[in-house]
KEKE-3310 file (N, C-alpha, C; in steps of 0.2 Angstrom, whole numbers, plus 5000, padded with zeros to 4 digits):
npx = (4215:4206:4197:4202:4199:4188:4186:4192:4185:4173:4174:4179:4170:4161:4170:4180:4177:4182:4179:4181:4181:4181:4181:4193:4199:4191:4196:4207:4219:4229:4239:4243:4250:4257:4258:4261:4266:4271:4284:4294:4293:4288:4283:4271:4263:4251:4237:4228:4213:4205:4188:4188:4203:4219:4230:4239:4252:4262:4267:4260:4258:4250:4237:4237:4241:4232:4213:4200:4184:4181:4194:4205:4210:4221:4222:4237:4233:4234:4237:4234:4234:4221:4212:4217:4212:4219:4213:4197:4182:4173:4162:4154:4152:4142:4132:4128:4126:4114:4106:4106:4102:4098:4088:4088:4087:4090:4102:4111:4105:4115:4126:4129:4128:4139:4150:4148:4152:4165:4172:4171:4182:4193:4192:4195:4197:4194:4202:4189:4187:4185:4173:4156:4151:4138:4137:4147:4143:4130:4133:4145:4135:4128:4137:4139:4125:4128:4124:4135:4149:4162:4178:4180:4194:4188:4189:4187:4178:4184:4176:4167:4159:4162:4174:4175:4167:4175:4184:4182:4179:4187:4199:4192:4191:4184:4183:4179:4178:4189:4190:4201:4208:4207:4202:4210:4212:4222:4228:4240:4244:4245:4243:4250:4250:4233:4214:4206:4192:4180:4175:4165:4168:4168:4165:4158:4142:4141:4137:4145:4151:4168:4186:4197:4210:4222:4240:4244:4234:4235:4242:4243:4232:4237:4247:4236:4231:4243:4246:4234:4233:4228:4225:4231:4229:4230:4227:4237:4236:4247:4263:4268:4259:4261:4273:4272:4263:4273:4282:4273:4268:4282:4283:4274:4276:4286:4296:4284:4282:4279:4265:4261:4254:4246:4250:4242:4241:4253:4260:4264:4273:4287:4305:4315:4311:4312:4321:4316:4310:4304:4302:4289:4281:4266:4268:4253:4246:4239:4236:4231:4226:4224:4235:4247:4252:4258:4271:4279:4291:4303:4310:4302:4300:4312:4315:4305:4301:4289:4274:4257:4248:4230:4215:4205:4194:4176:4185:4193:4198:4190:4201:4213:4221:4222:4230:4240:4248:4251:4261:4272:4276:4287:4289:4298:4300:4303:4307:4308:4319:4310:4298:4279:4281:4291:4307:4305:4312:4314:4302:4290:4297:4289:4286:4285:4273:4267:4265:4258:4248:4241:4250:4255:4248:4236:4246:4246:4235:4237:4234:4241:4244:4234:4228:4232:4243:4246:4248:4251:4239:4231:4215:4206:4208:4210:4214:4211:4217:4219:4230:4249:4252:4264:4274:4271:4271:4271:4260:4247:4246:4233:4224:4220:4210:4198:4197:4192:4186:4188:4183:4189:4188:4174:4166:4165:4165:4163:4170:4160:4157:4153:4154)
npy = (5411:5416:5418:5430:5436:5436:5444:5457:5461:5460:5475:5483:5484:5492:5503:5513:5529:5542:5557:5572:5592:5594:5585:5580:5569:5553:5540:5534:5520:5508:5502:5489:5477:5482:5480:5491:5490:5495:5508:5506:5495:5495:5492:5497:5503:5511:5521:5535:5540:5548:5556:5545:5541:5536:5548:5551:5539:5530:5528:5524:5536:5542:5545:5551:5565:5570:5573:5560:5554:5542:5529:5516:5503:5490:5477:5471:5466:5460:5469:5473:5480:5481:5468:5461:5454:5449:5442:5435:5431:5433:5441:5441:5427:5428:5434:5428:5412:5405:5411:5416:5426:5439:5447:5468:5469:5455:5454:5466:5459:5449:5455:5461:5449:5443:5453:5451:5440:5446:5451:5446:5440:5446:5455:5469:5474:5469:5464:5461:5448:5452:5459:5464:5481:5481:5479:5483:5497:5495:5490:5504:5512:5505:5508:5521:5526:5521:5506:5498:5492:5487:5490:5488:5485:5486:5473:5473:5463:5457:5462:5466:5476:5481:5487:5497:5505:5507:5513:5524:5533:5530:5529:5527:5530:5532:5534:5521:5510:5506:5507:5502:5491:5479:5463:5447:5433:5423:5410:5400:5387:5370:5371:5382:5397:5403:5407:5422:5415:5415:5410:5400:5404:5395:5398:5392:5393:5401:5412:5421:5428:5427:5433:5420:5424:5425:5426:5437:5443:5446:5454:5467:5472:5475:5485:5494:5498:5503:5518:5522:5521:5512:5497:5481:5464:5449:5432:5418:5400:5392:5390:5392:5405:5412:5416:5424:5431:5440:5443:5451:5461:5470:5472:5479:5491:5497:5512:5514:5521:5516:5505:5494:5480:5464:5449:5436:5421:5419:5409:5401:5402:5401:5399:5399:5414:5424:5430:5438:5448:5460:5478:5485:5474:5465:5449:5439:5429:5414:5401:5384:5375:5375:5366:5370:5365:5370:5379:5397:5405:5413:5420:5429:5439:5447:5449:5457:5463:5464:5455:5449:5443:5429:5421:5416:5411:5407:5395:5392:5393:5409:5415:5423:5422:5409:5408:5417:5409:5397:5403:5404:5391:5381:5368:5356:5354:5342:5342:5339:5347:5360:5358:5361:5365:5375:5371:5372:5383:5388:5396:5411:5424:5431:5442:5447:5440:5444:5456:5456:5450:5462:5479:5476:5473:5485:5493:5486:5491:5501:5510:5515:5524:5527:5516:5498:5501:5503:5518:5541:5548:5537:5529:5522:5506:5492:5475:5464:5452:5438:5429:5434:5432:5433:5428:5415:5396:5393:5383:5386:5397:5398:5393:5405:5417:5430:5443:5456:5466:5485:5497:5511:5515:5511:5500:5484:5471:5458:5446:5433:5431:5421:5411)
npz = (6151:6145:6153:6155:6142:6141:6151:6146:6135:6140:6146:6134:6129:6132:6137:6143:6152:6153:6164:6158:6155:6143:6128:6117:6107:6101:6105:6114:6115:6125:6135:6126:6115:6102:6084:6072:6059:6049:6040:6047:6054:6069:6085:6095:6112:6111:6104:6097:6092:6082:6073:6066:6063:6063:6076:6081:6090:6099:6118:6131:6138:6130:6135:6145:6137:6130:6131:6131:6122:6127:6134:6132:6141:6134:6139:6137:6125:6110:6098:6076:6060:6051:6043:6028:6014:5997:5986:5981:5979:5988:5985:5976:5977:5988:5982:5973:5974:5976:5967:5953:5945:5954:5963:5965:5978:5984:5982:5990:6002:6001:6002:6015:6021:6017:6022:6035:6036:6036:6043:6053:6053:6053:6044:6034:6023:6003:5991:5978:5966:5949:5947:5941:5932:5939:5949:5955:5954:5963:5976:5978:5980:5992:6001:6000:6008:6018:6020:6019:6026:6025:6015:6000:5985:5969:5956:5940:5933:5915:5900:5884:5885:5900:5898:5888:5894:5909:5903:5900:5910:5917:5931:5947:5965:5981:6001:6002:5993:5978:5961:5951:5940:5933:5929:5921:5913:5907:5896:5890:5886:5880:5862:5861:5854:5851:5845:5851:5863:5870:5889:5901:5918:5934:5949:5962:5960:5953:5939:5929:5919:5909:5898:5889:5884:5870:5867:5857:5858:5871:5874:5865:5873:5885:5879:5877:5890:5898:5898:5905:5918:5924:5932:5927:5933:5930:5928:5926:5920:5920:5921:5911:5905:5915:5908:5900:5905:5911:5900:5893:5900:5903:5891:5888:5899:5897:5901:5911:5925:5939:5939:5945:5941:5943:5947:5947:5950:5954:5962:5953:5944:5938:5939:5932:5924:5933:5933:5927:5932:5943:5952:5947:5944:5956:5963:5966:5980:5980:5991:5990:6002:6020:6023:6014:6001:5988:5992:5998:5985:5993:5985:5978:5982:5984:5972:5967:5976:5984:5991:5988:6000:5997:5999:5988:5991:5986:5985:5995:6013:6018:6028:6037:6047:6046:6028:6034:6043:6033:6022:6032:6032:6026:6010:6006:5990:5977:5963:5941:5933:5921:5926:5929:5942:5955:5963:5979:5991:6004:6017:6019:6032:6047:6048:6033:6029:6038:6029:6019:6021:6025:6023:6011:6003:6003:5999:5983:5979:5977:5989:6002:6009:6015:6022:6028:6038:6056:6057:6058:6052:6044:6042:6054:6056:6062:6071:6085:6094:6098:6104:6101:6083:6081:6089:6095:6094:6080:6076:6084:6078:6067:6078:6084:6092:6084:6094:6092:6078:6071:6064:6055:6068:6075:6082:6072:6074:6088:6099:6106:6118:6129:6119)
capx = (4216:4199:4195:4206:4198:4180:4186:4195:4178:4167:4177:4183:4162:4158:4173:4181:4174:4185:4176:4183:4180:4180:4182:4194:4198:4185:4197:4214:4218:4232:4242:4243:4256:4252:4261:4262:4268:4275:4292:4301:4288:4288:4277:4271:4259:4246:4238:4222:4211:4200:4187:4188:4209:4223:4231:4245:4255:4267:4267:4253:4259:4245:4233:4235:4241:4223:4207:4194:4177:4183:4198:4206:4216:4221:4226:4241:4232:4237:4235:4236:4231:4214:4219:4217:4211:4221:4211:4193:4177:4168:4154:4151:4147:4135:4126:4124:4125:4108:4102:4110:4096:4096:4085:4093:4087:4093:4111:4109:4105:4120:4132:4131:4128:4147:4151:4147:4160:4172:4173:4173:4187:4198:4196:4193:4197:4198:4199:4185:4190:4179:4164:4154:4149:4131:4136:4151:4140:4126:4142:4148:4128:4125:4143:4137:4123:4130:4123:4139:4154:4168:4181:4183:4195:4186:4195:4182:4179:4183:4169:4170:4158:4164:4179:4176:4163:4178:4194:4178:4176:4194:4198:4190:4190:4179:4184:4176:4179:4192:4192:4207:4211:4207:4207:4211:4211:4226:4232:4244:4247:4248:4244:4254:4244:4222:4209:4202:4187:4173:4171:4162:4172:4163:4165:4154:4135:4144:4140:4152:4157:4177:4186:4202:4216:4229:4246:4245:4226:4233:4249:4238:4227:4243:4250:4232:4232:4247:4247:4227:4232:4224:4231:4230:4227:4232:4226:4237:4233:4253:4270:4270:4256:4264:4279:4269:4263:4281:4283:4269:4269:4287:4285:4271:4278:4293:4294:4280:4286:4271:4259:4260:4252:4248:4251:4237:4245:4260:4264:4268:4278:4295:4310:4317:4306:4313:4325:4311:4305:4304:4296:4283:4273:4267:4265:4249:4249:4232:4235:4225:4223:4228:4242:4251:4254:4261:4276:4279:4298:4306:4316:4298:4301:4319:4314:4298:4301:4283:4269:4254:4242:4225:4210:4205:4187:4174:4190:4197:4190:4193:4203:4217:4225:4226:4233:4247:4250:4252:4266:4275:4276:4290:4288:4302:4299:4312:4305:4311:4318:4305:4289:4275:4281:4299:4307:4304:4318:4311:4296:4290:4296:4284:4285:4284:4269:4263:4264:4258:4241:4241:4252:4256:4241:4237:4249:4243:4230:4235:4229:4245:4243:4224:4228:4240:4249:4244:4252:4244:4233:4224:4211:4208:4204:4214:4210:4213:4219:4219:4235:4252:4255:4270:4278:4266:4271:4266:4254:4244:4240:4225:4219:4221:4205:4196:4191:4183:4188:4187:4184:4186:4186:4170:4169:4161:4164:4164:4171:4154:4160:4148:4160)
capy = (5416:5414:5422:5436:5437:5439:5451:5465:5463:5468:5481:5485:5485:5499:5508:5517:5534:5548:5564:5579:5595:5596:5576:5582:5568:5549:5534:5530:5512:5510:5495:5485:5475:5482:5479:5494:5485:5504:5505:5502:5489:5498:5490:5502:5502:5514:5527:5536:5541:5554:5557:5537:5540:5540:5554:5550:5533:5529:5524:5526:5544:5548:5545:5558:5569:5569:5573:5556:5551:5534:5526:5508:5499:5484:5474:5468:5461:5461:5473:5473:5483:5478:5465:5464:5447:5453:5438:5436:5429:5431:5446:5435:5422:5428:5437:5422:5405:5400:5413:5419:5433:5440:5457:5470:5467:5449:5457:5467:5456:5445:5458:5463:5442:5444:5456:5449:5435:5446:5458:5438:5436:5451:5458:5475:5477:5466:5464:5458:5449:5452:5464:5467:5485:5483:5475:5488:5501:5494:5492:5512:5516:5502:5512:5528:5527:5519:5503:5493:5497:5486:5491:5488:5486:5480:5474:5474:5458:5459:5462:5474:5482:5483:5487:5501:5508:5509:5517:5533:5536:5530:5525:5532:5528:5534:5529:5513:5508:5507:5505:5502:5488:5473:5455:5448:5427:5419:5401:5400:5380:5365:5374:5388:5403:5402:5412:5423:5413:5417:5403:5401:5401:5393:5398:5389:5392:5408:5409:5426:5425:5431:5432:5420:5428:5421:5428:5440:5448:5448:5460:5472:5474:5479:5492:5500:5499:5505:5526:5523:5522:5506:5493:5473:5458:5442:5426:5411:5393:5388:5392:5392:5406:5417:5417:5425:5437:5445:5447:5456:5469:5469:5477:5487:5495:5501:5519:5517:5520:5515:5505:5488:5476:5461:5440:5434:5414:5419:5403:5394:5407:5398:5398:5404:5418:5429:5437:5445:5452:5471:5480:5485:5468:5460:5444:5439:5420:5410:5394:5376:5375:5375:5362:5371:5361:5373:5388:5402:5404:5421:5423:5429:5447:5447:5450:5463:5469:5464:5448:5450:5434:5432:5417:5414:5413:5398:5388:5390:5396:5416:5417:5428:5417:5403:5413:5419:5401:5394:5409:5401:5383:5378:5365:5355:5349:5340:5343:5339:5356:5360:5356:5368:5368:5374:5369:5378:5383:5391:5401:5419:5424:5432:5450:5447:5436:5452:5464:5451:5453:5470:5486:5476:5472:5491:5495:5484:5494:5510:5512:5513:5531:5527:5509:5492:5500:5511:5524:5543:5550:5531:5524:5516:5499:5486:5471:5460:5446:5431:5426:5435:5427:5435:5427:5410:5393:5391:5380:5389:5401:5398:5392:5408:5420:5437:5447:5460:5470:5487:5500:5520:5518:5509:5491:5481:5462:5455:5439:5434:5429:5415:5404)
capz = (6146:6141:6157:6153:6136:6146:6154:6142:6131:6145:6146:6128:6124:6136:6137:6150:6150:6157:6166:6158:6154:6135:6124:6112:6102:6101:6106:6114:6117:6128:6138:6120:6112:6095:6079:6068:6051:6044:6038:6054:6056:6073:6091:6100:6118:6112:6102:6099:6085:6081:6064:6060:6060:6072:6076:6087:6091:6106:6123:6137:6140:6127:6141:6149:6134:6127:6133:6126:6126:6127:6134:6130:6144:6132:6146:6134:6117:6101:6087:6071:6058:6050:6038:6019:6008:5990:5984:5983:5975:5993:5985:5969:5979:5990:5977:5964:5976:5975:5959:5946:5943:5962:5963:5970:5987:5986:5983:5996:6010:6001:6003:6021:6023:6015:6027:6042:6038:6032:6050:6059:6051:6057:6036:6034:6014:6001:5982:5977:5958:5945:5949:5938:5932:5941:5957:5958:5957:5970:5981:5983:5982:5999:6004:6003:6010:6026:6021:6020:6028:6022:6012:5993:5979:5964:5950:5935:5927:5909:5896:5881:5889:5906:5897:5886:5901:5914:5897:5898:5914:5920:5939:5953:5974:5989:6007:6006:5983:5974:5956:5943:5942:5926:5928:5916:5908:5904:5895:5885:5887:5875:5857:5860:5854:5848:5843:5860:5861:5878:5890:5910:5923:5936:5955:5964:5958:5951:5930:5929:5911:5910:5892:5887:5881:5865:5867:5855:5862:5879:5874:5864:5879:5888:5878:5875:5897:5900:5898:5906:5926:5926:5933:5925:5937:5925:5932:5925:5921:5922:5924:5902:5905:5918:5907:5894:5906:5913:5894:5891:5905:5904:5884:5888:5904:5897:5903:5917:5931:5944:5937:5950:5937:5946:5943:5954:5951:5957:5963:5944:5939:5933:5942:5928:5926:5941:5934:5921:5935:5943:5956:5943:5947:5962:5963:5971:5982:5983:5994:5988:6007:6024:6022:6010:5996:5986:5997:5993:5987:5995:5978:5974:5983:5982:5967:5965:5982:5991:5986:5993:6000:5997:6000:5983:5991:5988:5985:6002:6018:6020:6034:6036:6052:6040:6025:6038:6047:6029:6022:6036:6032:6017:6010:6000:5983:5972:5954:5938:5928:5916:5928:5931:5948:5955:5970:5986:5998:6012:6018:6020:6040:6050:6047:6025:6029:6043:6026:6015:6023:6028:6019:6004:6001:6004:5991:5979:5982:5976:5994:6007:6011:6016:6026:6030:6045:6063:6056:6062:6047:6042:6044:6062:6055:6065:6073:6092:6093:6106:6104:6099:6081:6078:6096:6097:6092:6071:6075:6086:6073:6065:6080:6090:6091:6083:6097:6089:6070:6072:6055:6056:6075:6077:6082:6069:6075:6091:6098:6108:6126:6128:6117)
cpx = (4209:4194:4194:4203:4190:4181:4187:4187:4172:4170:4178:4174:4158:4161:4172:4179:4178:4180:4180:4178:4177:4185:4186:4195:4193:4189:4206:4213:4227:4236:4241:4249:4255:4260:4258:4260:4270:4281:4296:4299:4289:4285:4278:4263:4251:4246:4231:4219:4205:4193:4189:4197:4214:4227:4239:4247:4259:4266:4260:4256:4255:4240:4233:4238:4235:4219:4203:4189:4180:4191:4200:4211:4215:4224:4231:4239:4232:4234:4238:4232:4227:4216:4216:4219:4211:4219:4207:4186:4170:4160:4149:4147:4141:4131:4123:4124:4121:4103:4105:4108:4093:4092:4090:4092:4092:4102:4113:4111:4112:4126:4131:4131:4137:4150:4153:4154:4167:4175:4173:4178:4192:4199:4191:4193:4199:4199:4196:4185:4185:4173:4164:4151:4143:4133:4142:4144:4135:4130:4143:4140:4127:4130:4142:4130:4121:4125:4124:4145:4162:4170:4183:4186:4193:4189:4190:4184:4178:4179:4170:4163:4159:4171:4180:4172:4171:4183:4191:4179:4182:4192:4194:4188:4186:4182:4185:4177:4185:4193:4198:4209:4206:4208:4205:4211:4218:4229:4235:4248:4243:4245:4245:4247:4234:4221:4208:4198:4185:4173:4169:4165:4167:4165:4160:4148:4136:4141:4141:4155:4164:4180:4195:4208:4223:4233:4246:4239:4228:4240:4245:4234:4232:4243:4242:4228:4236:4249:4238:4228:4227:4227:4229:4233:4226:4231:4229:4237:4240:4258:4269:4266:4260:4273:4277:4267:4266:4280:4280:4269:4275:4286:4281:4273:4284:4293:4289:4283:4283:4265:4255:4255:4252:4248:4248:4239:4251:4267:4270:4270:4284:4300:4314:4317:4310:4315:4322:4308:4307:4298:4288:4279:4275:4263:4259:4247:4239:4236:4231:4224:4228:4236:4248:4255:4259:4264:4274:4287:4299:4309:4312:4300:4311:4318:4310:4297:4295:4278:4266:4250:4235:4222:4207:4196:4181:4179:4194:4193:4195:4195:4211:4222:4228:4233:4241:4250:4254:4258:4270:4280:4280:4289:4291:4301:4306:4305:4308:4310:4314:4299:4283:4280:4290:4302:4308:4310:4316:4304:4298:4293:4291:4280:4282:4278:4263:4257:4260:4250:4240:4244:4253:4249:4238:4239:4248:4237:4230:4232:4234:4245:4236:4223:4235:4243:4242:4247:4245:4245:4228:4221:4211:4206:4211:4209:4214:4212:4220:4226:4243:4253:4258:4279:4277:4272:4268:4257:4246:4239:4233:4223:4218:4211:4204:4190:4188:4189:4184:4189:4181:4184:4180:4169:4161:4160:4166:4165:4162:4159:4157:4152:4165)
cpy = (5415:5416:5431:5439:5440:5446:5457:5466:5465:5474:5485:5488:5489:5505:5508:5524:5537:5553:5568:5584:5597:5586:5581:5577:5561:5543:5535:5525:5512:5503:5488:5482:5475:5483:5483:5493:5491:5504:5504:5496:5489:5493:5496:5500:5504:5521:5530:5540:5546:5555:5550:5540:5542:5546:5554:5540:5534:5525:5525:5532:5545:5550:5552:5566:5573:5569:5568:5555:5548:5531:5520:5504:5491:5477:5469:5464:5465:5464:5473:5478:5475:5473:5465:5457:5451:5447:5434:5436:5431:5437:5441:5432:5421:5429:5433:5417:5403:5403:5418:5422:5435:5449:5458:5472:5461:5452:5461:5467:5451:5450:5460:5454:5443:5448:5453:5444:5436:5449:5449:5438:5440:5454:5462:5478:5469:5466:5459:5454:5450:5451:5466:5475:5490:5481:5477:5495:5502:5496:5500:5514:5513:5506:5518:5529:5522:5511:5495:5496:5494:5489:5489:5487:5481:5479:5470:5467:5458:5453:5467:5479:5486:5487:5496:5509:5512:5512:5525:5532:5537:5529:5529:5528:5531:5531:5523:5509:5512:5504:5506:5500:5482:5464:5452:5440:5425:5411:5401:5392:5376:5368:5379:5394:5399:5406:5413:5419:5415:5408:5405:5399:5401:5394:5397:5386:5399:5409:5417:5421:5429:5428:5426:5421:5425:5427:5436:5446:5453:5456:5467:5476:5479:5485:5497:5503:5503:5513:5526:5523:5517:5499:5483:5468:5454:5436:5420:5405:5389:5390:5397:5402:5410:5420:5421:5432:5441:5448:5451:5463:5468:5476:5483:5494:5499:5509:5522:5515:5516:5510:5500:5483:5469:5453:5439:5426:5414:5413:5398:5397:5403:5400:5403:5412:5423:5434:5444:5450:5457:5471:5484:5480:5467:5455:5441:5429:5416:5402:5388:5376:5375:5370:5364:5367:5363:5380:5391:5402:5412:5426:5427:5439:5450:5450:5458:5467:5465:5459:5450:5441:5435:5423:5412:5409:5412:5393:5385:5395:5403:5418:5418:5423:5411:5404:5412:5414:5399:5397:5405:5395:5381:5372:5360:5351:5346:5339:5343:5349:5355:5360:5362:5369:5370:5375:5375:5378:5385:5394:5408:5419:5430:5438:5450:5445:5441:5456:5461:5450:5460:5476:5482:5473:5479:5494:5495:5488:5500:5514:5513:5518:5533:5522:5506:5495:5505:5514:5531:5545:5545:5531:5522:5511:5498:5480:5466:5455:5442:5432:5432:5430:5429:5433:5417:5405:5393:5388:5378:5396:5402:5395:5400:5414:5428:5441:5452:5462:5478:5492:5507:5519:5516:5498:5490:5473:5461:5448:5437:5427:5423:5409:5402)
cpz = (6146:6149:6156:6146:6137:6146:6151:6139:6132:6145:6138:6124:6128:6140:6145:6152:6157:6156:6163:6154:6147:6132:6117:6107:6105:6105:6108:6118:6121:6133:6133:6120:6102:6089:6073:6059:6045:6045:6043:6059:6065:6080:6095:6108:6117:6106:6101:6089:6086:6075:6064:6058:6064:6070:6081:6087:6094:6110:6127:6139:6135:6130:6145:6148:6131:6133:6128:6128:6127:6125:6135:6138:6143:6134:6142:6130:6115:6098:6085:6066:6054:6041:6030:6015:6002:5985:5984:5978:5980:5991:5982:5970:5980:5986:5973:5967:5976:5970:5957:5945:5949:5960:5967:5978:5989:5985:5987:6001:6007:6003:6011:6024:6023:6020:6033:6045:6039:6040:6055:6057:6052:6048:6039:6026:6011:5993:5980:5968:5953:5947:5940:5937:5937:5947:5957:5959:5962:5976:5983:5985:5989:6003:6005:6007:6018:6025:6022:6021:6025:6016:6005:5988:5974:5959:5946:5933:5920:5905:5890:5883:5894:5904:5894:5892:5905:5909:5896:5903:5920:5930:5943:5961:5977:5994:6009:5998:5981:5969:5950:5941:5936:5926:5919:5914:5908:5900:5888:5883:5879:5868:5854:5860:5849:5847:5850:5860:5875:5880:5897:5912:5930:5944:5959:5960:5951:5941:5930:5921:5910:5901:5894:5884:5875:5868:5863:5857:5868:5875:5869:5870:5884:5885:5878:5884:5900:5904:5900:5916:5928:5926:5929:5931:5933:5930:5927:5926:5925:5922:5914:5902:5909:5915:5900:5896:5909:5904:5892:5895:5904:5896:5886:5893:5904:5898:5909:5922:5935:5942:5939:5946:5941:5941:5948:5954:5951:5958:5958:5943:5941:5935:5938:5922:5930:5940:5927:5927:5939:5951:5954:5941:5952:5963:5971:5973:5984:5987:5990:5997:6011:6025:6019:6006:5991:5992:5992:5992:5988:5991:5975:5974:5984:5974:5963:5972:5987:5987:5992:5992:5998:6000:5996:5985:5986:5988:5990:6008:6017:6027:6034:6041:6044:6034:6029:6042:6036:6025:6026:6036:6024:6018:6003:5995:5978:5966:5950:5933:5923:5918:5929:5936:5948:5963:5976:5988:6003:6011:6021:6029:6041:6047:6037:6027:6033:6036:6021:6015:6027:6024:6014:5999:6001:5999:5987:5975:5977:5983:6002:6010:6016:6022:6023:6034:6051:6058:6055:6053:6044:6045:6050:6059:6058:6070:6082:6090:6099:6109:6101:6092:6078:6083:6097:6092:6084:6074:6081:6084:6070:6072:6087:6088:6088:6085:6097:6081:6075:6064:6057:6061:6076:6077:6077:6071:6082:6096:6103:6115:6130:6128:6122)
residu = (UNK:UNK:UNK:UNK:UNK:UNK:UNK:UNK:UNK:UNK:UNK:UNK:UNK:UNK:UNK:UNK:UNK:UNK:UNK:UNK:UNK:UNK:UNK:UNK:UNK:UNK:UNK:UNK:UNK:UNK:UNK:UNK:UNK:UNK:UNK:UNK:UNK:UNK:UNK:UNK:UNK:UNK:UNK:UNK:UNK:UNK:UNK:UNK:UNK:UNK:UNK:UNK:UNK:UNK:UNK:UNK:UNK:UNK:UNK:UNK:UNK:UNK:UNK:UNK:UNK:UNK:UNK:UNK:UNK:UNK:UNK:UNK:UNK:UNK:UNK:UNK:UNK:UNK:UNK:UNK:UNK:UNK:UNK:UNK:UNK:UNK:UNK:UNK:UNK:UNK:UNK:UNK:UNK:UNK:UNK:UNK:UNK:UNK:UNK:UNK:UNK:UNK:UNK:UNK:UNK:UNK:UNK:UNK:UNK:UNK:UNK:UNK:UNK:UNK:UNK:UNK:UNK:UNK:UNK:UNK:UNK:UNK:UNK:UNK:UNK:UNK:UNK:UNK:UNK:UNK:UNK:UNK:UNK:UNK:UNK:UNK:UNK:UNK:UNK:UNK:UNK:UNK:UNK:UNK:UNK:UNK:UNK:UNK:UNK:UNK:UNK:UNK:UNK:UNK:UNK:UNK:UNK:UNK:UNK:UNK:UNK:UNK:UNK:UNK:UNK:UNK:UNK:UNK:UNK:UNK:UNK:UNK:UNK:UNK:UNK:UNK:UNK:UNK:UNK:UNK:UNK:UNK:UNK:UNK:UNK:UNK:UNK:UNK:UNK:UNK:UNK:UNK:UNK:UNK:UNK:UNK:UNK:UNK:UNK:UNK:UNK:UNK:UNK:UNK:UNK:UNK:UNK:UNK:UNK:UNK:UNK:UNK:UNK:UNK:UNK:UNK:UNK:UNK:UNK:UNK:UNK:UNK:UNK:UNK:UNK:UNK:UNK:UNK:UNK:UNK:UNK:UNK:UNK:UNK:UNK:UNK:UNK:UNK:UNK:UNK:UNK:UNK:UNK:UNK:UNK:UNK:UNK:UNK:UNK:UNK:UNK:UNK:UNK:UNK:UNK:UNK:UNK:UNK:UNK:UNK:UNK:UNK:UNK:UNK:UNK:UNK:UNK:UNK:UNK:UNK:UNK:UNK:UNK:UNK:UNK:UNK:UNK:UNK:UNK:UNK:UNK:UNK:UNK:UNK:UNK:UNK:UNK:UNK:UNK:UNK:UNK:UNK:UNK:UNK:UNK:UNK:UNK:UNK:UNK:UNK:UNK:UNK:UNK:UNK:UNK:UNK:UNK:UNK:UNK:UNK:UNK:UNK:UNK:UNK:UNK:UNK:UNK:UNK:UNK:UNK:UNK:UNK:UNK:UNK:UNK:UNK:UNK:UNK:UNK:UNK:UNK:UNK:UNK:UNK:UNK:UNK:UNK:UNK:UNK:UNK:UNK:UNK:UNK:UNK:UNK:UNK:UNK:UNK:UNK:UNK:UNK:UNK:UNK:UNK:UNK:UNK:UNK:UNK:UNK:UNK:UNK:UNK:UNK:UNK:UNK:UNK:UNK:UNK:UNK:UNK:UNK:UNK:UNK:UNK:UNK:UNK:UNK:UNK:UNK:UNK:UNK:UNK:UNK:UNK:UNK:UNK:UNK:UNK:UNK:UNK:UNK:UNK:UNK:UNK:UNK:UNK:UNK:UNK:UNK:UNK:UNK:UNK:UNK:UNK:UNK:UNK:UNK:UNK:UNK:UNK:UNK:UNK:UNK:UNK:UNK:UNK:UNK:UNK:UNK)
# end
């Protein structure tokens, strides 16, 4: 296998140039095992790329259909859509890890280091939870200057200043960044309702301040945002808080057709609240660790239609293959009714877990028309793996290597063939 990978890498990064009178497209990849994650969950062997997007998908006959600048024989390697981490603090962590007041240049360098880590793990898009205005503007400016490539769904850190600014400006997006979601924290535990207080939440050495809301104030926020086009992404400390979130969402979203409001700590949804869920909600799961002390109850998908998976970095490793593996690993818990957890019956299927780190992640960001699957018209973002994670023994999944990460048809990372 190692020799096969080394041979493939040498070919992949020199490409096989076809001599032709006219180069109509940029790249054809063939002789691959490609999981498209499209609505039919098709498997194909070839695709064609032009101007950073997939223009055709099918079998190896694509090689004779087009004249291309570059043609790649994938040697049977395994290709998937670029991975999406749907809940992370990686950018904030790198920006503020060693300095609470970094300069703009220091922030820019930190973002580039974070991007390197993401590409090394096959990630082409992240949902970065808790960004402030100045950092959103910096990311956007670096992307527009072609100094930063990673795609970012920025979830705005709530503050009165951020709130009023973005409500006035409205949601916005480019090819690289989407801003249309607010982060909230709700704690409805112990003494029931309480006054809104400002609380410092520390991610490692990050000094970002967040507001923790009472039930009453949170419901008011939900109603204010319901018709603005903004999404709410709420992190609950416990199952009682999630009950408040679900009820507040349902009240505010009456008559709203497609809000895609997110429940960030959905592992703590009480089973008794499942019947209140519907397709307007998107559960977001972050595993505590690779041993999967909390597993996903598939009933969540039955009620909402989809769920998304994230790392919660830096609290966990930012490794989509570990997240994928964790989602497949059931853990049976015998717990008393009314406790903060619920009984785990089963785990996700491999197709559901793959959607959780690809297509469903794009859907949660309102970006499913641009990414999340290998489909005609979407960005040519894909990852090449050393093993078929849809077929191999689960114990081998987390040991699978990222061979290459490609964004817009351009190589962003390749494995070191000397390793």
